N, C-alpha and C positions, 0 to 999 in steps of 0.2 A: 504494499500499499504506499504510495507516494506521499510526502511530507505536505501539510496544508500550510498556509502563511496567513498571516494579519499584521495590518499597520499597527503599530502602537507608540504611544507618545513617550520618548525616552529623555525629554529634556527636564530642567529644574523647575519642579512645580512652584517654588517660591517666586520666582521669576515670573511665571505665569500668572499668579495671584496678583503681583505687584502691577503687570501689565495690564491686568483686567480693571485694576482699580484706578490707574491713572491714564491709561493710553490703550482703548479697546483696539484699535487696528493694529497697533505693535503685538499686542496678545495674541490676536489671531494670527499674525504672521509667524510668531514665534512657535506657536503650536504646531501649524501646519508645517514649519520648516524642521521641526525636531521629531518627526514621526519617522519611525524605521520599520521595514519589513522583518519580521520576527517569524521563525517556524515553531509550530506546535508539535512538542513531543507527543507521539502515538502512544506511550506508555502511560504517563502522567497528566497530559493535557495541559501542560505549562508552556508558557513561550520562552523560547531561547534564541540566542543570537543565531543569525542565519548562516554564519561561518562556523558555527559549533558542530564538532564532530560526536561529543558526548554531551547528554542533556546534565546539567548542573544539578538538578533536583533529584533524579532516579538512576543517574549513570546508564542511562540506555544508549546503545550505539546507534547513533543519527544516520550514519553513512550507510548503514544496511538498507535504510528506507529510500535512499535517493536513487532517482534511476542512474544506472552506469556510473556510480560513486561520485557525480560530479556535484560540487557544492553549489555552483550557481544554478543548476538546474532544480528549481523548486516550484511545484504546482500549486496554485490557488485552489 
């Protein structure tokens, strides 16, 4: 089964809150520009870095779920 992906905010939450309070357009830009594609571990369903080969939560080998072992080929 191929790995699934999702977009997740990876920026600093404090800066986002300050941006919302003082400058909403900046906060929106900051939120959108700090979203990264993450893969979902098939074992524990946690989000991990797209480049990871082992899940940091359950130690599942993620490379065995990638098509042809390529780290850049992740299916949505």
